[in-house]
C-alpha positions in Angstrom: 166.9 112.9 110.6 164.0 111.3 112.5 161.2 108.9 111.5 157.7 110.3 111.3 154.3 109.1 110.2 152.0 111.4 108.2 148.3 110.5 107.8 146.2 112.7 105.5 142.5 113.0 104.8 141.7 114.4 101.4 138.4 115.9 100.1 136.4 112.9 98.6 135.3 115.1 95.7 138.8 115.4 94.3 139.2 113.6 91.0 141.8 110.8 90.8 144.1 113.0 88.7 143.8 116.0 91.1 144.5 113.7 94.0 147.7 112.4 92.4 148.8 115.9 91.6 148.2 116.8 95.3 150.2 113.8 96.5 153.1 114.7 94.2 153.0 118.3 95.5 153.1 117.1 99.1 156.0 114.8 98.4 157.8 117.7 96.7 157.2 119.8 99.8 158.7 117.1 102.0 161.8 116.8 99.8 162.3 120.6 99.6 162.5 120.5 103.4 165.3 117.9 103.5 162.9 115.0 104.0 162.4 111.7 102.3 159.2 109.6 101.8 160.0 106.0 102.6 156.6 104.4 102.3 153.3 105.3 100.8 150.0 103.6 101.4 146.6 104.6 99.9 143.9 103.5 102.3 141.1 104.6 100.0 137.8 106.3 100.7 136.4 105.8 104.2 133.5 107.1 106.3 134.5 109.7 108.8 133.6 109.5 112.5 132.1 113.0 112.2 131.6 115.4 109.3 134.5 117.6 108.3 133.5 120.6 106.1 130.0 119.0 105.7 131.6 115.9 104.2 130.9 112.4 105.5 133.7 110.6 103.7 137.4 111.2 103.1 140.2 109.6 101.1 143.1 108.5 103.3 146.8 108.5 102.6 149.5 107.2 105.0 153.2 108.2 104.5 156.3 107.1 106.5 158.9 109.9 106.4 162.5 110.7 107.4 162.7 114.5 108.1 164.9 116.8 110.1 163.0 118.4 112.9 163.7 121.8 111.5 161.8 121.0 108.3 158.6 119.9 110.1 157.1 123.4 110.8 157.4 124.3 107.1 155.7 121.0 106.0 153.0 121.6 108.6 152.4 125.2 107.4 152.1 124.0 103.7 149.6 121.3 104.6 147.4 123.7 106.6 146.9 125.9 103.6 146.5 123.1 101.0 143.0 123.1 99.5 142.3 119.4 99.1 143.6 118.4 102.5 140.8 118.3 105.1 142.9 117.0 108.0 146.4 115.6 108.6 148.4 114.3 111.5 152.2 114.1 111.9 153.6 111.9 114.7 157.1 110.8 115.5 157.8 107.1 115.3 159.6 105.5 118.2 
């Protein structure tokens, strides 16, 4: 398993409860694909550099993961179709 960083930008209109459900759903997806969340940081609501889906703000979440490379495409696919996720980026740590 390799170390990865996942940064997510959520829709700012999500309620706190909906956001927590979405975070749990993302963690479950990672675990289903033989991954493990090692660290979670909520960066809060921040102004975006440019509008995404006509929204000027987004709520940020940063995760440090251990995932097998075979599981990444499945995680990527799930995040792309997730309603509350406006953008995400997965990078490999060195």
